[in-house]
C-alpha positions in Angstrom: 111.9 97.1 115.5 114.9 99.2 116.2 117.0 96.7 114.1 114.6 96.6 111.2 114.5 100.1 111.2 117.9 100.8 111.1 118.1 98.1 108.4 116.0 99.8 106.3 116.8 103.5 107.2 118.9 104.2 103.9 116.1 102.8 101.6 113.5 105.0 103.4 115.6 108.1 103.3 116.2 107.4 99.3 112.6 106.8 98.7 111.8 109.8 100.7 114.1 112.4 98.9 112.3 110.9 95.6 108.9 111.6 96.4 110.3 115.3 97.5 111.3 116.0 94.2 108.7 114.3 92.6 106.3 115.9 94.5 107.9 119.5 93.5 108.5 118.3 89.6 105.2 117.1 89.3 103.6 120.9 90.2 106.6 122.5 88.9 105.8 121.2 85.3 102.2 122.2 85.6 103.2 125.5 86.1 105.8 126.0 83.6 103.9 124.4 80.8 101.1 127.6 81.5 104.4 129.8 81.3 105.2 128.0 77.9 102.0 128.8 76.7 101.1 125.0 76.2 97.4 124.9 75.9 95.1 123.0 79.1 94.6 120.2 76.3 98.2 119.8 75.8 99.2 120.1 79.3 96.8 117.4 80.2 98.2 114.9 77.2 101.6 115.8 78.9 100.7 114.9 82.5 99.3 112.0 81.1 102.6 110.8 80.0 103.8 110.4 83.4 101.2 108.0 84.4 101.5 105.6 81.0 105.0 105.6 81.8 104.1 104.2 85.3 101.3 101.9 83.8 104.4 100.2 81.4 107.2 100.5 84.3 104.5 98.9 86.1 104.6 95.4 83.6 107.9 95.6 82.1 110.5 97.2 84.8 110.6 94.4 86.9 112.5 92.6 84.5 115.4 95.5 85.0 115.3 94.7 88.1 115.7 91.2 88.0 117.9 91.2 85.8 120.6 94.0 87.4 119.4 93.6 90.8 117.8 95.9 93.3 120.3 98.0 94.0 122.1 98.9 90.4 118.4 99.1 89.3 117.7 101.5 91.4 121.0 103.7 90.6 119.9 103.2 87.1 116.2 104.6 87.3 117.2 107.3 89.2 120.1 109.0 87.3 117.5 108.4 84.1 114.8 110.5 85.5 117.3 112.7 87.2 118.7 113.4 83.9 114.9 114.0 82.1 114.2 116.4 84.7 117.1 118.7 83.1 116.3 117.7 80.1 113.2 119.5 80.1 114.9 122.7 79.9 117.1 122.0 76.7 113.8 121.1 75.0 111.2 123.0 75.5 108.6 121.2 73.3 105.3 119.2 74.0 106.2 116.1 72.4 109.6 115.9 74.0 107.8 116.9 77.1 105.8 113.7 76.8 108.2 111.3 75.9 110.4 112.5 78.7 107.4 112.2 81.1 107.0 108.8 79.9 110.4 107.8 80.8 110.3 109.5 84.4 107.3 107.3 84.8 108.7 103.8 83.6 111.7 104.9 86.3 109.9 105.6 89.0 108.0 102.5 88.7 110.8 100.6 88.7 112.1 102.4 91.9 108.5 101.5 93.7 109.2 98.2 92.9 112.5 98.0 94.3 111.3 99.7 97.5 108.2 97.5 97.8 110.0 94.7 97.5 112.8 95.2 99.7 110.7 96.5 102.5 109.2 93.4 102.0 112.0 91.0 102.2 112.8 93.1 105.4 109.6 93.1 107.6 108.4 90.1 109.9 105.0 89.1 110.7 105.1 90.6 113.8 106.3 94.0 113.1 104.9 94.2 109.3 102.3 96.5 109.6 104.5 99.2 112.1 107.2 98.7 108.8 104.2 99.5 106.6 103.0 102.5 108.6 106.2 104.0 108.6 106.8 103.8 104.8 103.3 105.4 104.5 104.2 108.3 106.9 107.5 108.7 104.3 105.1 108.4 101.7 102.6 111.0 101.9 104.9 113.3 104.4 107.6 113.4 101.5 105.2 114.1 98.5 103.7 117.1 101.0 107.0 118.6 101.9 107.9 118.4 98.1 105.4 120.7 97.4 106.8 123.9 99.8 110.0 123.7 97.6 107.9 125.4 94.5 108.5 129.2 96.1 112.0 128.5 96.2 112.4 130.4 92.9 111.0 131.5 89.9 109.4 128.5 87.7 109.6 130.6 84.5 113.5 130.1 85.5 116.3 127.0 85.4 116.8 126.8 89.1 114.2 124.6 90.0 114.7 122.2 87.5 118.1 121.9 88.7 117.1 121.3 92.6 114.7 118.6 91.4 117.8 117.0 89.6 119.8 117.5 92.6 117.1 115.3 94.3 116.8 112.8 92.4 120.5 112.1 92.6 120.9 112.6 96.3 117.9 109.6 96.4 120.9 107.2 95.2 123.0 108.1 97.5 121.5 106.4 100.9 121.0 103.0 98.4 124.5 102.4 97.5 125.8 102.8 100.9 124.0 100.7 102.2 125.3 97.7 104.2 122.1 95.7 104.1 122.0 92.9 101.0 118.9 93.4 98.6 116.4 90.7 98.0 115.9 88.5 95.2 112.9 89.7 93.3 110.5 86.7 91.6 108.4 88.4 88.9 104.7 87.1 89.5 102.6 84.7 86.9 99.4 87.3 85.6 96.0 87.0 86.0 93.4 87.1 82.7 91.6 90.6 83.0 88.6 89.1 82.2 89.2 86.8 85.3 89.7 89.7 87.9 86.6 91.5 86.8 84.4 88.8 87.6 86.8 88.1 91.0 85.1 92.1 91.8 83.7 94.2 89.3 83.2 97.0 92.0 86.3 96.8 92.9 88.4 97.0 89.4 86.0 99.5 88.6 87.0 101.6 92.1 90.3 100.9 91.4 90.3 102.4 87.9 87.7 105.5 88.6 90.7 106.3 91.6 93.3 106.4 88.7 91.1 108.1 86.4 90.4 111.2 89.4 93.6 110.9 91.4 96.2 111.2 88.3 93.9 114.4 87.0 94.8 116.1 90.6 98.2 115.4 90.4 98.4 116.3 86.7 96.2 119.1 86.2 95.9 120.2 89.9 98.7 122.7 89.6 97.1 124.5 86.2 93.7 124.5 88.0 95.8 126.5 91.4 97.1 129.1 89.0 94.2 129.7 86.5 91.9 130.1 89.7 94.6 132.9 90.6 96.5 131.6 93.3 100.3 132.4 94.0 102.9 130.1 93.4 102.9 129.5 97.3 99.1 129.3 97.1 99.7 126.9 94.6 101.9 125.0 96.5 99.6 125.1 100.1 96.7 123.9 97.9 98.4 120.6 96.9 100.0 120.0 99.9 96.7 120.2 101.8 95.2 117.5 99.3 98.1 115.3 100.0 98.1 115.7 103.7 94.5 115.6 103.7 94.5 112.1 101.7 96.4 110.7 104.9 93.8 111.6 107.4 91.0 109.5 106.8 92.8 106.3 106.2 93.0 104.5 108.9 89.5 105.7 110.3 87.4 104.6 106.9 89.8 101.5 106.9 88.6 100.5 110.5 85.0 101.0 109.8 85.0 99.1 106.3 86.9 96.1 108.2 83.5 96.2 110.2 80.2 97.0 107.6 80.4 95.9 104.3 82.8 97.7 102.4 80.5 98.5 99.2 78.3 101.1 101.3 81.8 102.6 102.5 82.9 102.5 99.0 79.4 104.2 98.3 79.4 106.7 100.7 82.8 107.8 99.9 82.5 108.1 96.1 78.9 110.0 96.8 80.5 112.2 99.4 83.7 113.1 96.9 81.1 113.9 94.5 79.9 116.4 97.2 83.2 118.0 98.2 84.3 118.5 94.2 81.1 120.4 93.5 81.6 122.5 97.2 85.0 123.1 95.7 83.8 124.9 92.6 81.2 126.7 94.5 83.7 128.1 97.3 86.9 129.5 95.1 85.4 132.6 95.4 85.2 132.5 99.2 88.5 133.0 99.7 92.0 131.3 100.2 91.7 129.6 103.8 87.8 127.9 102.4 89.5 126.4 99.2 92.5 125.0 101.3 90.0 123.8 103.8 87.7 121.9 101.1 90.8 120.8 99.1 91.7 118.6 102.0 88.5 117.2 102.4 88.7 116.4 99.1 92.2 114.5 99.5 91.2 112.2 102.6 87.9 111.6 100.6 89.3 110.9 97.2 92.4 109.3 98.3 90.4 106.4 100.3 89.0 104.7 97.4 92.1 103.5 95.9 92.7 101.5 99.3 89.3 100.7 99.9 89.1 98.9 96.0 91.9 96.9 96.5 90.6 95.0 100.1 86.9 94.5 98.6 88.4 93.3 95.5 90.9 90.4 97.8 87.9 90.1 100.2 86.5 87.9 96.8 89.8 86.9 95.6 90.9 83.2 95.9 93.7 83.1 98.1 96.4 81.3 96.1 95.9 84.2 93.3 96.4 87.0 95.7 99.7 88.5 94.1 98.5 88.3 90.4 94.7 90.1 91.4 97.0 93.2 92.7 98.7 93.0 89.6 95.7 93.4 87.5 94.4 96.0 89.7 97.7 98.1 89.4 96.8 97.9 85.2 93.3 98.5 86.0 94.6 102.0 87.8 97.4 102.8 85.6 94.4 102.5 82.8 92.8 105.3 84.1 95.9 106.8 85.5 96.6 107.4 81.8 93.5 108.7 80.8 92.7 111.3 83.9 94.8 114.1 83.1 93.3 114.1 79.5 89.8 113.8 80.2 90.0 116.6 82.8 91.9 118.9 80.7 89.2 118.7 78.3 86.3 119.5 80.7 88.7 122.3 81.5 89.6 123.7 77.7 85.1 123.7 78.2 84.0 125.0 81.6 87.4 126.7 82.8 89.4 125.9 85.3 86.2 124.4 87.8 86.8 121.7 84.9 88.7 119.3 86.7 86.3 119.2 90.0 83.5 118.7 87.4 84.9 116.2 85.7 86.0 114.1 89.1 82.2 115.0 90.5 81.1 112.8 87.6 83.5 109.8 87.7 82.8 109.7 91.0 79.1 110.0 91.0 79.3 107.0 88.5 81.2 105.2 90.7 78.6 105.5 93.6 76.4 105.1 91.1 77.7 101.5 90.0 78.1 100.5 93.6 74.8 100.5 94.2 73.7 98.4 91.7 76.4 95.8 92.6 74.9 95.6 95.9 71.8 94.1 94.5 73.4 92.0 92.5 75.8 90.3 95.2 75.4 89.2 98.8 78.0 91.0 101.0 81.1 89.4 102.3 80.6 89.5 106.4 83.3 91.3 108.6 84.9 87.9 109.6 85.6 87.0 105.9 86.9 91.1 105.4 90.5 90.8 104.3 92.6 93.4 106.6 92.0 96.3 105.0 95.8 98.3 104.7 96.7 102.0 104.2 98.0 102.2 100.2 99.3 105.6 98.7 96.0 106.6 96.8 97.8 109.0 94.6 101.1 107.6 93.9 101.3 104.4 91.4 102.6 101.6 93.6 104.2 98.7 92.2 103.7 95.3 90.1 103.2 93.7 92.8 101.3 95.5 95.4 103.2 94.2 98.1 100.9 96.1 101.0 97.7 94.7 99.5 98.5 91.0 100.1 100.4 91.1 103.0 98.3 88.9 105.3 97.8 85.9 102.7 101.4 85.8 101.7 102.1 85.5 105.3 99.4 82.6 105.5 101.4 81.1 102.4 104.6 81.4 104.5 103.4 79.6 107.1 102.0 76.8 104.8 105.7 76.1 102.9 107.9 76.2 106.3 105.0 73.6 107.2 106.1 71.7 104.3 102.8 72.0 101.9 104.2 73.7 98.8 102.2 76.8 97.6 100.2 76.1 94.6 101.5 78.4 91.8 105.1 76.7 92.8 103.6 73.2 91.4 
């Protein structure tokens, strides 16, 4: 294990710096947009550009990685996103910021692909779970820490944009200096979306709703915090509370869903998230401590919907199509994530800052209702038939192949290939 950690240490360091920078920049841009006088609806559109870029990157940036190689592609993506951070200062205009967010999202998707495929290539079957745990710790810890850089300077000035750009550029250094060889990435074939939906309607809708809600939080959370009167430091703490809270329930929920009907767990979580959203609206006037506490509860509940939906879908997916299923789920998440900030901004424009949580409560309530409907339409999988629940970033957009969601099946496929039996997709 120690040898493997050494071989991926530079990659994880680069990835961590990226998420620290992105955690800072996403929150900064929401605050700065308000300072510039953009309307709530316009801010929602700007923030949606990032998730639309992630969707496009999930579909097409893999071609850049295949053509240029992991290291050069990572360097190109990081350079472009560093430049984009500074251009926001030079061209303060909503349409320009939307385009820059689109570019940033595309580049981040490419860097996710590089990171996850590299980790997958380095991890052996015996230590794969430990490597993935280390990856997830890096993900949540870095994204949370990025929030605490916001109070270092005035968001109305240029310094924080420069800090974000510096961090994006620094993320290049560990990867460029690594002596580890990069893997070869092969783009998987695609699965028709209708076939994916037929495989697991609840899984697809769960991923879609996770995109609607999680992207709305990342895009409009800073706007909500500012509108309810939180300071810059308070906004940072609010965002960090949700992100760190997102990590707390991952393992307990995963263990529970491996033992009982995942649909019942998903229904319970969706309805509990809806209740947490309503509680957030009610508790706003009770003081900052209670707001941060319920924010952590909200994060812990809402960020489990995404990996749970993936695990549920893979319970019903054909073994030879697991990677294609994962790619299709990524598209479903991306569509939801692209629409989430815009829809949340519309609610906020009509109802005030509380509209973001009213919107999320409605989405999660609808998911819970649909989940109950599905329990009447299909028999559950037994616990023995369940695939293994693997923690994946509930608030971050992962790579096209979502390697973490299909780890067990890839191991089985590899064993069959080694045993002399060709994989069905290789015929």
